[in-house]
Each structure stands twice: as structure tokens, then as C-alpha cells.
N, CA, C and O atoms as a DFTB+ gen file, in Angstrom:
700 C
 N C O
     1  1       0.844      -1.179       0.000
     2  2       0.000       0.000       0.000
     3  2       0.884       1.235       0.000
     4  3       1.853       1.314       0.754
     5  1       0.560       2.162      -0.816
     6  2       1.318       3.405      -0.853
     7  2       0.355       4.570      -0.623
     8  3      -0.851       4.451      -0.840
     9  1       0.914       5.698      -0.178
    10  2       0.092       6.868       0.104
    11  2      -0.154       7.640      -1.186
    12  3       0.750       8.255      -1.752
    13  1      -1.373       7.588      -1.619
    14  2      -1.754       8.288      -2.831
    15  2      -3.146       8.864      -2.630
    16  3      -3.991       8.224      -2.004
    17  1      -3.400      10.065      -3.150
    18  2      -4.735      10.639      -3.022
    19  2      -5.799       9.774      -3.686
    20  3      -6.985       9.929      -3.398
    21  1      -5.399       8.877      -4.560
    22  2      -6.376       8.021      -5.234
    23  2      -6.700       6.773      -4.417
    24  3      -7.654       6.064      -4.736
    25  1      -5.940       6.499      -3.391
    26  2      -6.173       5.341      -2.544
    27  2      -7.386       5.642      -1.648
    28  3      -7.360       6.638      -0.925
    29  1      -8.453       4.815      -1.671
    30  2      -9.673       5.085      -0.903
    31  2      -9.422       5.180       0.597
    32  3     -10.080       5.968       1.277
    33  1      -8.489       4.397       1.128
    34  2      -8.208       4.458       2.562
    35  2      -7.612       5.807       2.950
    36  3      -7.936       6.358       4.002
    37  1      -6.765       6.319       2.121
    38  2      -6.155       7.618       2.396
    39  2      -7.226       8.704       2.325
    40  3      -7.232       9.613       3.155
    41  1      -8.117       8.627       1.366
    42  2      -9.190       9.615       1.233
    43  2     -10.117       9.572       2.444
    44  3     -10.518      10.622       2.945
    45  1     -10.462       8.386       2.918
    46  2     -11.340       8.248       4.087
    47  2     -10.645       8.800       5.321
    48  3     -11.260       9.520       6.108
    49  1      -9.368       8.471       5.500
    50  2      -8.624       8.956       6.666
    51  2      -8.496      10.482       6.624
    52  3      -8.680      11.146       7.644
    53  1      -8.186      11.033       5.463
    54  2      -8.051      12.487       5.331
    55  2      -9.395      13.171       5.591
    56  3      -9.441      14.225       6.226
    57  1     -10.482      12.578       5.106
    58  2     -11.812      13.149       5.347
    59  2     -12.160      13.118       6.830
    60  3     -12.728      14.074       7.359
    61  1     -11.820      12.023       7.500
    62  2     -12.100      11.900       8.934
    63  2     -11.304      12.932       9.730
    64  3     -11.835      13.538      10.660
    65  1     -10.043      13.137       9.374
    66  2      -9.216      14.135      10.062
    67  2      -9.781      15.536       9.808
    68  3      -9.863      16.340      10.736
    69  1     -10.166      15.834       8.583
    70  2     -10.728      17.151       8.263
    71  2     -12.033      17.375       9.030
    72  3     -12.249      18.464       9.563
    73  1     -12.894      16.381       9.096
    74  2     -14.146      16.498       9.836
    75  2     -13.886      16.722      11.323
    76  3     -14.546      17.547      11.954
    77  1     -12.923      15.985      11.884
    78  2     -12.578      16.150      13.297
    79  2     -12.062      17.560      13.562
    80  3     -12.386      18.144      14.597
    81  1     -11.279      18.112      12.665
    82  2     -10.777      19.480      12.828
    83  2     -11.904      20.507      12.765
    84  3     -11.914      21.469      13.532
    85  1     -12.846      20.304      11.856
    86  2     -13.981      21.223      11.750
    87  2     -14.829      21.175      13.017
    88  3     -15.243      22.220      13.519
    89  1     -15.090      19.990      13.535
    90  2     -15.875      19.848      14.766
    91  2     -15.141      20.494      15.937
    92  3     -15.754      21.224      16.716
    93  1     -13.853      20.241      16.073
    94  2     -13.064      20.822      17.167
    95  2     -13.040      22.345      17.067
    96  3     -13.186      23.031      18.078
    97  1     -12.859      22.872      15.875
    98  2     -12.836      24.322      15.683
    99  2     -14.206      24.933      15.992
   100  3     -14.289      25.990      16.616
   101  1     -15.267      24.272      15.558
   102  2     -16.621      24.768      15.857
   103  2     -16.873      24.794      17.358
   104  3     -17.430      25.762      17.875
   105  1     -16.470      23.744      18.058
   106  2     -16.641      23.696      19.513
   107  2     -15.845      24.811      20.179
   108  3     -16.346      25.462      21.096
   109  1     -14.621      25.040      19.733
   110  2     -13.782      26.101      20.292
   111  2     -14.419      27.468      20.067
   112  3     -14.481      28.282      20.989
   113  1     -14.886      27.724      18.869
   114  2     -15.515      29.019      18.560
   115  2     -16.782      29.199      19.383
   116  3     -16.998      30.276      19.938
   117  1     -17.625      28.175      19.478
   118  2     -18.854      28.252      20.271
   119  2     -18.524      28.566      21.726
   120  3     -19.156      29.425      22.341
   121  1     -17.534      27.867      22.274
   122  2     -17.152      28.078      23.663
   123  2     -16.682      29.513      23.893
   124  3     -17.040      30.131      24.896
   125  1     -15.891      30.037      22.977
   126  2     -15.404      31.404      23.125
   127  2     -16.540      32.424      23.021
   128  3     -16.589      33.377      23.798
   129  1     -17.447      32.229      22.071
   130  2     -18.587      33.139      21.932
   131  2     -19.503      33.068      23.153
   132  3     -20.029      34.088      23.597
   133  1     -19.689      31.874      23.690
   134  2     -20.525      31.706      24.876
   135  2     -19.909      32.435      26.073
   136  3     -20.623      33.088      26.834
   137  1     -18.602      32.329      26.239
   138  2     -17.924      33.030      27.343
   139  2     -18.066      34.543      27.195
   140  3     -18.266      35.246      28.185
   141  1     -17.965      35.042      25.976
   142  2     -18.137      36.480      25.733
   143  2     -19.566      36.895      26.090
   144  3     -19.774      37.928      26.727
   145  1     -20.553      36.085      25.678
   146  2     -21.950      36.399      25.975
   147  2     -22.203      36.413      27.478
   148  3     -22.876      37.314      27.979
   149  1     -21.680      35.436      28.202
   150  2     -21.874      35.366      29.650
   151  2     -21.264      36.590      30.325
   152  3     -21.874      37.168      31.224
   153  1     -20.077      36.986      29.905
   154  2     -19.428      38.170      30.489
   155  2     -20.234      39.434      30.181
   156  3     -20.385      40.302      31.041
   157  1     -20.746      39.536      28.961
   158  2     -21.551      40.709      28.591
   159  2     -22.852      40.762      29.381
   160  3     -23.281      41.839      29.797
   161  1     -23.484      39.609      29.592
   162  2     -24.731      39.578      30.364
   163  2     -24.495      39.964      31.819
   164  3     -25.326      40.639      32.426
   165  1     -23.371      39.541      32.379
   166  2     -23.056      39.915      33.763
   167  2     -22.924      41.426      33.891
   168  3     -23.372      42.006      34.880
   169  1     -22.320      42.059      32.912
   170  2     -22.156      43.511      32.936
   171  2     -23.459      44.241      32.624
   172  3     -23.636      45.385      33.042
   173  1     -24.372      43.599      31.899
   174  2     -25.606      44.253      31.464
   175  2     -26.761      44.077      32.444
   176  3     -27.861      44.557      32.173
   177  1     -26.547      43.408      33.567
   178  2     -27.631      43.126      34.516
   179  2     -28.372      44.400      34.913
   180  3     -29.597      44.461      34.799
   181  1     -27.651      45.410      35.374
   182  2     -28.297      46.650      35.824
   183  2     -28.999      47.372      34.679
   184  3     -30.065      47.958      34.869
   185  1     -28.403      47.330      33.496
   186  2     -29.015      47.972      32.322
   187  2     -30.335      47.290      31.960
   188  3     -31.323      47.967      31.675
   189  1     -30.359      45.969      31.970
   190  2     -31.581      45.227      31.648
   191  2     -32.646      45.490      32.706
   192  3     -33.813      45.702      32.377
   193  1     -32.248      45.476      33.973
   194  2     -33.203      45.716      35.058
   195  2     -33.780      47.125      34.965
   196  3     -34.985      47.302      35.140
   197  1     -32.952      48.127      34.694
   198  2     -33.483      49.495      34.597
   199  2     -34.355      49.680      33.360
   200  3     -35.290      50.479      33.391
   201  1     -34.075      48.966      32.273
   202  2     -34.935      49.032      31.087
   203  2     -36.310      48.448      31.396
   204  3     -37.324      48.975      30.938
   205  1     -36.349      47.368      32.168
   206  2     -37.634      46.802      32.571
   207  2     -38.387      47.774      33.484
   208  3     -39.603      47.926      33.362
   209  1     -37.670      48.426      34.392
   210  2     -38.306      49.403      35.283
   211  2     -38.884      50.570      34.492
   212  3     -39.983      51.044      34.780
   213  1     -38.138      51.026      33.499
   214  2     -38.633      52.127      32.662
   215  2     -39.869      51.694      31.875
   216  3     -40.840      52.444      31.771
   217  1     -39.828      50.495      31.329
   218  2     -40.947      50.011      30.536
   219  2     -42.208      49.780      31.347
   220  3     -43.313      50.031      30.866
   221  1     -42.049      49.299      32.580
   222  2     -43.206      49.011      33.415
   223  2     -43.586      50.182      34.313
   224  3     -44.677      50.198      34.881
   225  1     -42.705      51.149      34.444
   226  2     -43.008      52.329      35.243
   227  2     -43.017      52.072      36.735
   228  3     -43.705      52.772      37.478
   229  1     -42.271      51.089      37.183
   230  2     -42.194      50.779      38.612
   231  2     -40.961      49.937      38.884
   232  3     -40.287      49.494      37.954
   233  1     -40.667      49.717      40.151
   234  2     -39.491      48.951      40.553
   235  2     -39.611      47.518      40.044
   236  3     -40.686      46.918      40.080
   237  1     -38.490      46.984      39.570
   238  2     -38.402      45.597      39.121
   239  2     -37.085      45.040      39.653
   240  3     -36.057      45.717      39.612
   241  1     -37.118      43.821      40.146
   242  2     -35.865      43.170      40.513
   243  2     -35.690      41.931      39.647
   244  3     -36.639      41.197      39.370
   245  1     -34.451      41.724      39.229
   246  2     -34.105      40.571      38.406
   247  2     -32.992      39.828      39.123
   248  3     -31.979      40.423      39.492
   249  1     -33.177      38.525      39.321
   250  2     -32.131      37.708      39.935
   251  2     -30.961      37.580      38.985
   252  3     -30.379      38.586      38.578
   253  1     -30.618      36.390      38.635
   254  2     -29.502      36.139      37.726
   255  2     -29.941      36.292      36.277
   256  3     -31.092      36.033      35.926
   257  1     -29.004      36.714      35.453
   258  2     -29.216      36.740      34.002
   259  2     -28.151      35.839      33.410
   260  3     -26.954      36.082      33.567
   261  1     -28.601      34.790      32.724
   262  2     -27.665      33.812      32.184
   263  2     -27.929      33.572      30.708
   264  3     -28.929      34.021      30.146
   265  1     -27.014      32.860      30.112
   266  2     -27.137      32.500      28.703
   267  2     -27.893      31.190      28.586
   268  3     -27.659      30.250      29.345
   269  1     -28.799      31.142      27.626
   270  2     -29.499      29.901      27.330
   271  2     -28.982      29.313      26.037
   272  3     -29.671      28.508      25.410
   273  1     -27.802      29.688      25.628
   274  2     -27.229      29.326      24.335
   275  2     -26.898      30.620      23.620
   276  3     -27.141      31.701      24.156
   277  1     -26.360      30.532      22.447
   278  2     -25.968      31.751      21.739
   279  2     -27.149      32.557      21.231
   280  3     -26.980      33.710      20.833
   281  1     -28.346      31.972      21.236
   282  2     -29.494      32.695      20.705
   283  2     -30.588      32.935      21.740
   284  3     -31.741      33.162      21.375
   285  1     -30.240      32.887      23.039
   286  2     -31.244      33.169      24.062
   287  2     -30.588      33.595      25.366
   288  3     -29.446      33.244      25.664
   289  1     -31.355      34.369      26.135
   290  2     -30.931      34.718      27.481
   291  2     -32.063      34.362      28.433
   292  3     -33.230      34.318      28.045
   293  1     -31.699      34.108      29.687
   294  2     -32.664      33.701      30.692
   295  2     -32.559      34.658      31.876
   296  3     -31.496      34.800      32.481
   297  1     -33.673      35.312      32.198
   298  2     -33.750      36.165      33.372
   299  2     -34.442      35.353      34.460
   300  3     -35.555      34.867      34.261
   301  1     -33.791      35.204      35.600
   302  2     -34.356      34.398      36.681
   303  2     -34.943      35.302      37.750
   304  3     -34.426      36.386      38.019
   305  1     -36.017      34.847      38.350
   306  2     -36.631      35.513      39.502
   307  2     -36.920      36.989      39.244
   308  3     -36.395      37.865      39.933
   309  1     -37.747      37.251      38.259
   310  2     -38.167      38.619      37.948
   311  2     -39.373      38.947      38.822
   312  3     -40.376      38.234      38.803
   313  1     -39.268      40.038      39.593
   314  2     -40.311      40.395      40.556
   315  2     -40.678      41.866      40.404
   316  3     -39.811      42.736      40.329
   317  1     -41.981      42.122      40.362
   318  2     -42.515      43.490      40.400
   319  2     -43.244      43.623      41.731
   320  3     -44.341      43.088      41.891
   321  1     -42.638      44.343      42.704
   322  2     -43.278      44.453      44.013
   323  2     -44.560      45.279      43.948
   324  3     -44.766      46.079      43.034
   325  1     -45.407      45.061      44.940
   326  2     -46.657      45.819      45.032
   327  2     -46.343      47.264      45.398
   328  3     -45.429      47.544      46.174
   329  1     -47.113      48.161      44.826
   330  2     -47.002      49.573      45.175
   331  2     -47.960      49.906      46.307
   332  3     -48.675      49.033      46.800
   333  1     -47.974      51.168      46.719
   334  2     -48.897      51.574      47.777
   335  2     -50.352      51.288      47.372
   336  3     -50.772      51.618      46.263
   337  1     -51.107      50.674      48.281
   338  2     -52.512      50.384      48.029
   339  2     -52.760      49.177      47.148
   340  3     -53.884      48.960      46.695
   341  1     -51.722      48.385      46.898
   342  2     -51.873      47.226      46.013
   343  2     -51.729      45.917      46.799
   344  3     -50.809      45.137      46.557
   345  1     -52.625      45.695      47.715
   346  2     -52.627      44.429      48.440
   347  2     -51.722      44.441      49.646
   348  3     -51.291      45.493      50.119
   349  1     -51.443      43.245      50.134
   350  2     -50.753      43.077      51.411
   351  2     -49.239      42.947      51.272
   352  3     -48.612      42.301      52.111
   353  1     -48.647      43.521      50.273
   354  2     -47.195      43.521      50.163
   355  2     -46.600      42.422      49.307
   356  3     -45.416      42.494      48.977
   357  1     -47.362      41.415      48.934
   358  2     -46.830      40.389      48.032
   359  2     -46.650      41.010      46.654
   360  3     -47.372      41.944      46.306
   361  1     -45.713      40.517      45.868
   362  2     -45.492      41.112      44.547
   363  2     -46.733      41.019      43.654
   364  3     -47.507      40.066      43.744
   365  1     -46.907      42.027      42.790
   366  2     -48.022      41.968      41.842
   367  2     -47.683      41.067      40.660
   368  3     -48.573      40.582      39.962
   369  1     -46.382      40.846      40.443
   370  2     -45.950      39.931      39.387
   371  2     -44.638      39.298      39.813
   372  3     -43.698      39.991      40.204
   373  1     -44.583      37.991      39.735
   374  2     -43.346      37.251      39.995
   375  2     -43.231      36.174      38.928
   376  3     -44.171      35.412      38.700
   377  1     -42.082      36.113      38.277
   378  2     -41.862      35.136      37.212
   379  2     -40.579      34.382      37.536
   380  3     -39.526      34.987      37.740
   381  1     -40.676      33.053      37.583
   382  2     -39.481      32.255      37.891
   383  2     -38.403      32.443      36.838
   384  3     -37.231      32.612      37.177
   385  1     -38.780      32.416      35.563
   386  2     -37.824      32.629      34.475
   387  2     -38.505      33.355      33.325
   388  3     -39.675      33.115      33.028
   389  1     -37.760      34.243      32.686
   390  2     -38.174      34.842      31.425
   391  2     -37.107      34.442      30.415
   392  3     -35.939      34.807      30.551
   393  1     -37.521      33.688      29.403
   394  2     -36.588      33.227      28.374
   395  2     -36.821      34.065      27.124
   396  3     -37.917      34.080      26.564
   397  1     -35.778      34.756      26.700
   398  2     -35.864      35.617      25.519
   399  2     -35.015      34.993      24.415
   400  3     -33.796      34.882      24.545
   401  1     -35.666      34.591      23.338
   402  2     -34.963      34.035      22.176
   403  2     -34.826      35.112      21.123
   404  3     -35.741      35.908      20.913
   405  1     -33.678      35.136      20.460
   406  2     -33.430      36.139      19.425
   407  2     -32.655      35.511      18.280
   408  3     -32.142      34.398      18.394
   409  1     -32.577      36.236      17.180
   410  2     -31.891      35.733      15.993
   411  2     -30.435      36.200      16.005
   412  3     -30.142      37.368      15.752
   413  1     -29.544      35.278      16.299
   414  2     -28.119      35.593      16.303
   415  2     -27.644      35.998      14.908
   416  3     -26.777      36.861      14.768
   417  1     -28.210      35.375      13.887
   418  2     -27.805      35.703      12.513
   419  2     -28.139      37.157      12.165
   420  3     -27.359      37.825      11.487
   421  1     -29.305      37.652      12.631
   422  2     -29.657      39.049      12.374
   423  2     -28.701      40.006      13.082
   424  3     -28.384      41.074      12.558
   425  1     -28.247      39.624      14.262
   426  2     -27.308      40.473      15.000
   427  2     -25.957      40.499      14.295
   428  3     -25.371      41.565      14.104
   429  1     -25.462      39.319      13.909
   430  2     -24.123      39.217      13.338
   431  2     -24.071      39.733      11.908
   432  3     -23.207      40.545      11.576
   433  1     -24.977      39.275      11.062
   434  2     -24.873      39.595       9.639
   435  2     -25.648      40.835       9.215
   436  3     -25.215      41.547       8.309
   437  1     -26.775      41.108       9.845
   438  2     -27.565      42.281       9.482
   439  2     -27.323      43.450      10.427
   440  3     -27.839      44.546      10.210
   441  1     -26.536      43.215      11.480
   442  2     -26.143      44.230      12.453
   443  2     -27.330      44.953      13.082
   444  3     -27.305      46.167      13.288
   445  1     -28.369      44.178      13.380
   446  2     -29.550      44.744      14.026
   447  2     -29.330      44.765      15.532
   448  3     -28.617      43.914      16.064
   449  1     -29.937      45.733      16.230
   450  2     -29.878      45.708      17.693
   451  2     -30.644      44.495      18.219
   452  3     -31.585      44.018      17.584
   453  1     -30.231      44.002      19.389
   454  2     -30.841      42.798      19.952
   455  2     -32.353      42.948      20.088
   456  3     -33.091      42.002      19.814
   457  1     -32.830      44.133      20.509
   458  2     -34.271      44.337      20.716
   459  2     -35.073      44.090      19.441
   460  3     -36.241      43.708      19.511
   461  1     -34.463      44.303      18.289
   462  2     -35.168      44.109      17.021
   463  2     -35.091      42.674      16.510
   464  3     -35.722      42.342      15.506
   465  1     -34.332      41.827      17.182
   466  2     -34.163      40.461      16.700
   467  2     -34.874      39.434      17.575
   468  3     -34.734      38.231      17.351
   469  1     -35.637      39.893      18.571
   470  2     -36.328      38.974      19.479
   471  2     -37.384      38.194      18.704
   472  3     -38.224      38.775      18.016
   473  1     -37.328      36.874      18.827
   474  2     -38.280      36.017      18.115
   475  2     -39.364      35.473      19.034
   476  3     -40.477      35.195      18.586
   477  1     -39.043      35.316      20.334
   478  2     -40.060      34.866      21.272
   479  2     -39.648      35.183      22.702
   480  3     -38.467      35.319      23.022
   481  1     -40.667      35.297      23.549
   482  2     -40.478      35.508      24.981
   483  2     -41.340      34.471      25.686
   484  3     -42.529      34.343      25.395
   485  1     -40.740      33.734      26.612
   486  2     -41.474      32.727      27.370
   487  2     -41.424      33.073      28.848
   488  3     -40.345      33.238      29.418
   489  1     -42.599      33.182      29.468
   490  2     -42.702      33.408      30.905
   491  2     -42.924      32.050      31.558
   492  3     -43.927      31.388      31.291
   493  1     -41.999      31.636      32.404
   494  2     -42.087      30.337      33.058
   495  2     -42.576      30.541      34.491
   496  3     -41.929      31.216      35.292
   497  1     -43.706      29.956      34.792
   498  2     -44.343      30.006      36.104
   499  2     -44.571      31.433      36.620
   500  3     -44.150      31.765      37.728
   501  1     -45.233      32.272      35.825
   502  2     -45.549      33.609      36.341
   503  2     -46.719      33.547      37.324
   504  3     -47.627      32.728      37.182
   505  1     -46.676      34.419      38.311
   506  2     -47.782      34.566      39.257
   507  2     -48.129      36.040      39.266
   508  3     -47.311      36.875      39.652
   509  1     -49.350      36.363      38.836
   510  2     -49.805      37.756      38.784
   511  2     -50.937      37.942      39.780
   512  3     -51.822      37.094      39.893
   513  1     -50.906      39.053      40.498
   514  2     -51.963      39.375      41.457
   515  2     -52.620      40.676      41.026
   516  3     -51.949      41.599      40.565
   517  1     -53.919      40.741      41.178
   518  2     -54.664      41.956      40.860
   519  2     -55.811      42.093      41.842
   520  3     -56.216      41.119      42.477
   521  1     -56.324      43.283      41.963
   522  2     -57.446      43.509      42.867
   523  2     -58.102      44.842      42.585
   524  3     -57.708      45.561      41.667
   525  1     -59.110      45.166      43.386
   526  2     -59.818      46.429      43.230
   527  2     -59.594      47.249      44.504
   528  3     -59.841      46.783      45.616
   529  1     -59.126      48.467      44.311
   530  2     -58.883      49.384      45.426
   531  2     -60.215      49.935      45.923
   532  3     -61.218      49.857      45.214
   533  1     -60.237      50.494      47.139
   534  2     -61.482      51.074      47.673
   535  2     -62.088      52.147      46.767
   536  3     -63.301      52.353      46.774
   537  1     -61.240      52.834      45.983
   538  2     -61.770      53.867      45.089
   539  2     -62.299      53.284      43.777
   540  3     -62.754      54.029      42.910
   541  1     -62.241      51.955      43.626
   542  2     -62.798      51.307      42.444
   543  2     -61.783      51.013      41.354
   544  3     -62.095      50.285      40.411
   545  1     -60.574      51.559      41.453
   546  2     -59.562      51.298      40.426
   547  2     -59.017      49.879      40.568
   548  3     -58.924      49.330      41.665
   549  1     -58.666      49.317      39.437
   550  2     -58.049      47.985      39.415
   551  2     -56.546      48.157      39.601
   552  3     -55.928      48.988      38.937
   553  1     -55.959      47.378      40.497
   554  2     -54.506      47.404      40.623
   555  2     -53.945      46.071      40.147
   556  3     -54.672      45.079      40.210
   557  1     -52.742      45.978      39.688
   558  2     -51.680      46.970      39.805
   559  2     -51.919      48.164      38.883
   560  3     -52.209      48.012      37.696
   561  1     -51.790      49.337      39.457
   562  2     -52.070      50.585      38.753
   563  2     -51.069      50.823      37.626
   564  3     -49.866      50.900      37.875
   565  1     -51.544      50.939      36.417
   566  2     -50.704      51.341      35.281
   567  2     -49.556      50.413      34.949
   568  3     -48.604      50.827      34.287
   569  1     -49.621      49.169      35.393
   570  2     -48.487      48.266      35.142
   571  2     -48.217      48.095      33.654
   572  3     -47.063      48.054      33.228
   573  1     -49.260      47.998      32.882
   574  2     -49.077      47.819      31.436
   575  2     -49.617      49.006      30.655
   576  3     -50.303      48.838      29.647
   577  1     -49.305      50.201      31.124
   578  2     -49.729      51.423      30.450
   579  2     -49.138      51.446      29.045
   580  3     -47.923      51.551      28.878
   581  1     -49.991      51.350      28.045
   582  2     -49.519      51.186      26.671
   583  2     -48.697      52.373      26.179
   584  3     -47.790      52.176      25.371
   585  1     -48.974      53.595      26.630
   586  2     -48.192      54.735      26.153
   587  2     -46.766      54.662      26.656
   588  3     -45.837      54.973      25.911
   589  1     -46.564      54.254      27.917
   590  2     -45.213      54.141      28.474
   591  2     -44.468      53.000      27.803
   592  3     -43.285      53.128      27.485
   593  1     -45.150      51.891      27.588
   594  2     -44.496      50.754      26.954
   595  2     -44.069      51.079      25.530
   596  3     -42.984      50.680      25.107
   597  1     -44.895      51.789      24.792
   598  2     -44.530      52.083      23.410
   599  2     -43.347      53.037      23.338
   600  3     -42.551      52.955      22.403
   601  1     -43.214      53.947      24.310
   602  2     -42.076      54.860      24.316
   603  2     -40.793      54.154      24.720
   604  3     -39.752      54.363      24.097
   605  1     -40.851      53.322      25.753
   606  2     -39.635      52.700      26.257
   607  2     -39.187      51.528      25.403
   608  3     -37.999      51.209      25.381
   609  1     -40.083      50.893      24.715
   610  2     -39.734      49.730      23.910
   611  2     -39.735      50.081      22.432
   612  3     -40.163      49.286      21.596
   613  1     -39.254      51.271      22.116
   614  2     -39.303      51.711      20.721
   615  2     -38.548      50.768      19.795
   616  3     -38.898      50.643      18.622
   617  1     -37.502      50.093      20.316
   618  2     -36.784      49.129      19.496
   619  2     -37.595      47.889      19.212
   620  3     -37.291      47.150      18.276
   621  1     -38.630      47.644      20.009
   622  2     -39.422      46.428      19.849
   623  2     -40.758      46.692      19.166
   624  3     -41.639      45.832      19.190
   625  1     -40.925      47.860      18.559
   626  2     -42.207      48.182      17.925
   627  2     -42.559      47.207      16.819
   628  3     -43.736      46.940      16.578
   629  1     -41.551      46.673      16.145
   630  2     -41.815      45.737      15.069
   631  2     -41.823      44.294      15.531
   632  3     -41.679      43.387      14.712
   633  1     -41.988      44.062      16.818
   634  2     -41.951      42.694      17.351
   635  2     -43.061      41.877      16.725
   636  3     -44.239      42.219      16.825
   637  1     -42.671      40.802      16.083
   638  2     -43.662      39.929      15.470
   639  2     -43.475      38.496      15.947
   640  3     -43.968      37.552      15.329
   641  1     -42.756      38.348      17.052
   642  2     -42.508      37.022      17.596
   643  2     -43.682      36.526      18.412
   644  3     -44.802      37.018      18.280
   645  1     -43.414      35.558      19.248
   646  2     -44.453      34.930      20.059
   647  2     -44.174      35.137      21.540
   648  3     -43.024      35.268      21.958
   649  1     -45.238      35.165      22.319
   650  2     -45.131      35.211      23.768
   651  2     -45.809      33.952      24.299
   652  3     -46.966      33.675      23.984
   653  1     -45.077      33.201      25.102
   654  2     -45.588      31.959      25.662
   655  2     -45.614      32.059      27.183
   656  3     -44.803      32.763      27.784
   657  1     -46.550      31.352      27.792
   658  2     -46.628      31.267      29.244
   659  2     -46.664      29.795      29.610
   660  3     -47.480      29.035      29.089
   661  1     -45.766      29.395      30.519
   662  2     -45.734      28.005      30.981
   663  2     -46.013      27.963      32.481
   664  3     -45.229      28.486      33.272
   665  1     -47.107      27.354      32.868
   666  2     -47.401      27.122      34.277
   667  2     -47.731      28.368      35.072
   668  3     -47.344      28.466      36.237
   669  1     -48.427      29.314      34.489
   670  2     -48.730      30.563      35.188
   671  2     -49.988      30.499      36.040
   672  3     -50.814      29.599      35.892
   673  1     -50.118      31.494      36.955
   674  2     -51.295      31.612      37.798
   675  2     -51.648      33.075      37.937
   676  3     -50.769      33.936      37.950
   677  1     -52.934      33.356      38.040
   678  2     -53.419      34.700      38.346
   679  2     -54.161      34.592      39.675
   680  3     -55.042      33.749      39.844
   681  1     -53.793      35.452      40.604
   682  2     -54.386      35.394      41.933
   683  2     -55.158      36.677      42.229
   684  3     -54.738      37.775      41.865
   685  1     -56.286      36.510      42.891
   686  2     -57.038      37.653      43.382
   687  2     -56.894      37.663      44.883
   688  3     -57.275      36.697      45.544
   689  1     -56.352      38.730      45.439
   690  2     -56.102      38.732      46.879
   691  2     -57.388      38.736      47.687
   692  3     -58.433      39.200      47.230
   693  1     -57.287      38.214      48.885
   694  2     -58.425      38.235      49.804
   695  2     -58.515      39.594      50.461
   696  3     -57.490      40.239      50.680
   697  1     -59.710      40.045      50.779
   698  2     -59.879      41.345      51.455
   699  2     -60.076      41.139      52.914
   700  3     -60.236      42.106      53.658
């Protein structure tokens, strides 16, 4: 046996080595991009939390923000505390996880801002509380005020993705 490009064994071995190199390089690149994303999310925690506060017009706390892969982020323990006159102090909204999926290709190749590439938002185990105040108004007051949301989420005006809810509950407080 001699080494020749026409020898089928040599071609199979060369193809296997080339495939192994491509897989190893892809894994290395993915790992490096994932590390960059995790570092960026750690630095963006306060920015994301304040954007949610601006959009909802009230205090919001976000636990950890992690990567769900190169095309998603996961916000853990998102809580909107009750305001004055909104029940007995339990949060008006608590979500165990908010999973935001986006198009990595649109970010990389079309250079779109992340807000414009969101394809879906999933609320995992949300618990929402609402009630009626003595003056007859429904609380939480102005939580989803459409004028404030449209101003603060101007990058998401063209959102055509999906919103999913997994395992949610709506509670009416006792008086």
C-alpha cells in the first residue's frame, strides 16, 4: 500500500481528520462566543433591570441573568413588588424565568440591535396578582400602560414574535 490521493483508505482517513478538525474548531468558537456572551450579560444586569423598570413604570428586581445558548438569554426571579394600596405587600408579578430568544444571525450579519431580533419571549411560572382598590380602580395601577411601553420599547415596535406562558397563575387577593 502506498500513500496516494487516489487510494480510498487515504481519502477516508483524510476526510475523517478534516471532519474532526472542523468539529473541534466549531466547539472552540462556540465556547469562546458563549464566554463572551456570559461576560456581557453579567455587565448588562443593571441595564436590563433598569430598562424593565422604565418600561413598566415601577421597581423591578431581576435575579440572575444567564445565557441559554448563543441565541437566548434567561432572566431568573423577575419580581414586580406591590405599590402603595396594592394588596398586602406580596409582589403583583413574579416570574421564575423569562426566556428571551433572538436571531443571532440578524445580530451578526444584518447588524440589528438585539431588541429588534427577538423572536419569542417565554414566561415560566408567572404569578400575577390583581385587585380592586377602595376607590374602584383595578390594581396593579398602570403596570401595562400602553403609552409608556410604546415609548420605552421603541426598538421592539416591530416585534412579530411569540409570547408563551408556561405554568402561570393569576391570583385575586383576599380582602
